[in-house]
C-alpha positions in Angstrom: -25.6 -21.2 -70.7 -29.2 -19.6 -69.3 -28.6 -22.5 -66.5 -24.5 -21.5 -65.9 -25.7 -17.8 -66.2 -28.5 -18.1 -63.3 -25.8 -20.7 -61.2 -23.5 -18.0 -61.7 -25.5 -15.1 -60.6 -27.2 -17.1 -57.5 -24.2 -18.2 -56.5 -22.2 -15.3 -57.0 -24.3 -12.6 -55.7 -27.2 -13.7 -54.2 -26.2 -16.5 -52.2 -23.5 -14.7 -50.3 -25.9 -11.9 -49.5 -28.0 -13.9 -47.7 -25.1 -16.0 -45.9 -24.2 -12.0 -44.4 -28.0 -11.3 -43.9 -27.8 -14.4 -41.6 -24.2 -13.7 -40.0 -25.9 -10.0 -39.6 -28.8 -11.5 -37.6 -26.4 -13.3 -35.9 -24.4 -11.0 -34.5 -27.6 -8.2 -33.9 -29.2 -11.0 -32.2 -25.7 -11.6 -29.6 -25.7 -7.5 -29.5 -29.0 -8.0 -28.0 -28.2 -10.8 -25.5 -25.3 -8.5 -24.8 -27.2 -5.6 -24.3 -29.7 -7.2 -21.6 -26.7 -8.9 -19.6 -24.8 -5.8 -18.7 -28.2 -3.9 -18.4 -29.2 -6.1 -15.4 -25.4 -6.3 -14.4 -26.0 -2.2 -14.1 -28.7 -2.9 -12.3 -27.2 -4.8 -9.9 -24.3 -3.2 -9.1 -26.7 0.4 -7.9 -28.3 -2.5 -6.1 -25.4 -3.3 -4.4 -23.5 0.4 -4.2 -27.4 1.8 -2.4 -27.1 -0.8 0.1 -23.4 -1.2 0.9 -23.7 2.9 1.3 -26.7 2.5 4.0 -25.3 0.0 5.6 -22.0 2.0 6.5 -21.7 2.0 10.5 -20.6 5.4 12.0 -19.8 6.4 15.5 -22.4 6.9 17.6 -20.4 10.2 19.3 -20.7 13.4 19.5 -18.6 15.6 17.6 -17.2 17.2 20.8 -16.1 13.7 21.6 -15.1 12.0 18.2 -12.6 15.4 17.7 -11.4 15.0 21.2 -10.6 10.9 21.3 -9.5 10.7 18.3 -6.9 13.8 19.0 -5.2 11.4 21.1 -5.0 8.7 18.5 -2.4 11.0 16.1 -0.5 12.6 19.4 -2.4 15.9 18.7 -2.1 19.0 21.0 -5.7 20.9 21.4 -5.2 24.8 21.8 -9.1 25.7 22.3 -12.7 24.1 20.8 -15.4 26.3 19.8 -19.1 24.6 19.7 -20.7 26.5 16.7 -24.6 25.4 16.8 -24.1 21.5 14.9 -20.5 22.5 14.2 -17.0 22.6 16.0 -14.8 25.2 15.6 -11.4 23.8 16.6 -7.7 25.3 16.8 -4.7 22.9 16.6 -0.7 23.6 17.7 1.7 23.3 14.4 1.7 19.7 12.8 3.1 17.8 10.2 0.4 18.3 7.1 0.1 14.0 6.4 -0.7 13.5 10.4 -3.8 16.5 9.6 -5.0 15.0 6.3 -4.5 11.4 8.5 -6.9 12.8 10.9 -9.2 13.7 8.8 -9.5 10.9 6.9 -10.0 9.1 10.2 -13.2 11.2 11.3 -14.9 11.2 7.6 -14.6 7.5 7.6 -15.0 7.1 11.1 -17.4 9.3 13.0 -18.8 11.0 9.3 -17.5 14.1 10.5 -16.7 16.9 7.5 -14.4 19.9 7.5 -16.5 22.8 6.7 -13.3 25.4 6.4 -9.9 25.0 7.3 -7.3 28.1 7.6 -3.6 26.5 7.6 -0.6 28.9 8.0 2.6 28.3 7.2 5.8 27.3 9.8 9.6 27.6 9.4 10.1 23.4 9.3 8.8 21.8 6.5 5.7 20.0 5.5 4.9 21.1 9.6 1.6 23.2 9.3 -0.5 25.7 11.5 -4.1 25.1 12.2 -5.2 28.2 12.6 -8.8 27.3 12.1 -10.7 24.0 11.5 -14.7 24.3 11.5 -16.0 20.7 11.6 -19.5 19.4 11.4 -21.5 16.4 10.6 -23.3 15.2 7.4 
């Protein structure tokens, strides 16, 4: 009877607990392996981002040339240009807002030009804006 009681206690309580401990240890081991893999991949991604950012090729054109040559591409008309130290103030004739955004994006991506200040006015034509003043500069 005591053998049955000891056997029941072992197979009913101790053995299942031992199995759960083994499973928990295996799960912990798998999680550690996963953490190591994720950490390595994160470091690899950060390294790739850093090198990709450094490889970005920007035009070597001066700011005023980048602006004057690119307006032709977008059929924009410059009213006035005024250099100010490392920046350039630009006044343009009214244009579609989407064209303005495309042009500014092109300047940023291709030439590294940033918008420092912009003053837009509303026109009578829907979707068309009046660029009262636009101040551009490099990074």
